[in-house]
C-alpha positions, 0 to 999 in steps of 0.5 A: 500500500502507498504510504502517503497517497496524494490528497485530492479535495473536490469542492462542489455546490449543493446540489452540484451544478453541471460543472460539479457533476462533471468533476465528480464523474472525472474523479471516478475515472481518476480513482480507477486509474490511480487507485491507492496512489491518491485519496479523494475527498468530495466536499459539497456545499458550504463546508468548513474546509471550503472556508479554510481555503477561502474558496468562493467559486465552485467547482474547485479542485485542491491537490496536496493542499494547493488550490489547482483549479477553481471555477471551472470543470477542467478537461481530463488533460488539464486535471492529469497535468495538475496531478503530475505537477503535484508529483503523481 
């Protein structure tokens, strides 16, 4: 088992908008591809975690505690590039 999986936090509105639904779907594909190398947490609505990051626009994707994507549903390529930049 991987000791320190890369943390991916996804923030969506509640209920999720079309962008949020797309991002959640993409996370399932990412999880299937990378398995134990990553840990995905989905946060819906106004959560304490959202406030901690001072995120005001969703969807947002935080990788390894670094806000990487905000306000848009990225392409799969953009998401994979962000994961690579984070060390995956």
